[in-house]
C-alpha positions in Angstrom: 0.0 0.0 0.0 0.9 3.6 -0.3 0.8 6.8 1.7 -0.1 9.8 -0.6 1.3 13.1 0.2 -1.0 16.2 0.2 1.6 18.4 -1.8 2.9 18.3 -5.3 1.0 16.3 -7.7 0.6 13.3 -5.4 -3.0 14.3 -4.1 -4.3 17.8 -4.4 -6.9 18.4 -1.6 -8.4 21.4 -3.4 -9.4 19.0 -6.2 -10.7 16.0 -4.1 -14.2 15.7 -5.5 -15.5 12.3 -6.0 -14.3 12.0 -9.7 -10.8 13.0 -8.6 -10.6 10.5 -5.8 -12.1 7.7 -8.0 -9.4 8.5 -10.6 -6.6 8.4 -8.1 -7.9 5.0 -6.7 -8.2 3.6 -10.2 -4.6 4.5 -11.0 -3.5 2.7 -7.8 -5.7 -0.5 -8.6 -4.1 -0.5 -12.1 -0.7 -1.1 -10.4 -2.2 -3.6 -7.8 -1.7 -0.9 -5.1 -4.0 0.2 -2.2 -4.1 3.6 -0.3 -3.8 3.3 3.4 -3.1 6.8 4.5 -2.7 10.5 3.3 0.1 12.5 4.7 -0.8 16.2 5.2 2.0 17.3 7.5 3.5 19.9 5.1 0.0 21.4 4.1 -0.3 22.8 7.7 3.1 24.5 7.8 
């Protein structure tokens, strides 16, 4: 599994509507990966 970062182009919180999230999950599934956590520690700094 992976931990996506909320910075750069890993996971853009501002774009996180249902379609965006489904597209991210589809990309992960295509490569037999799962998402277990989202790292937001740099966003709050």
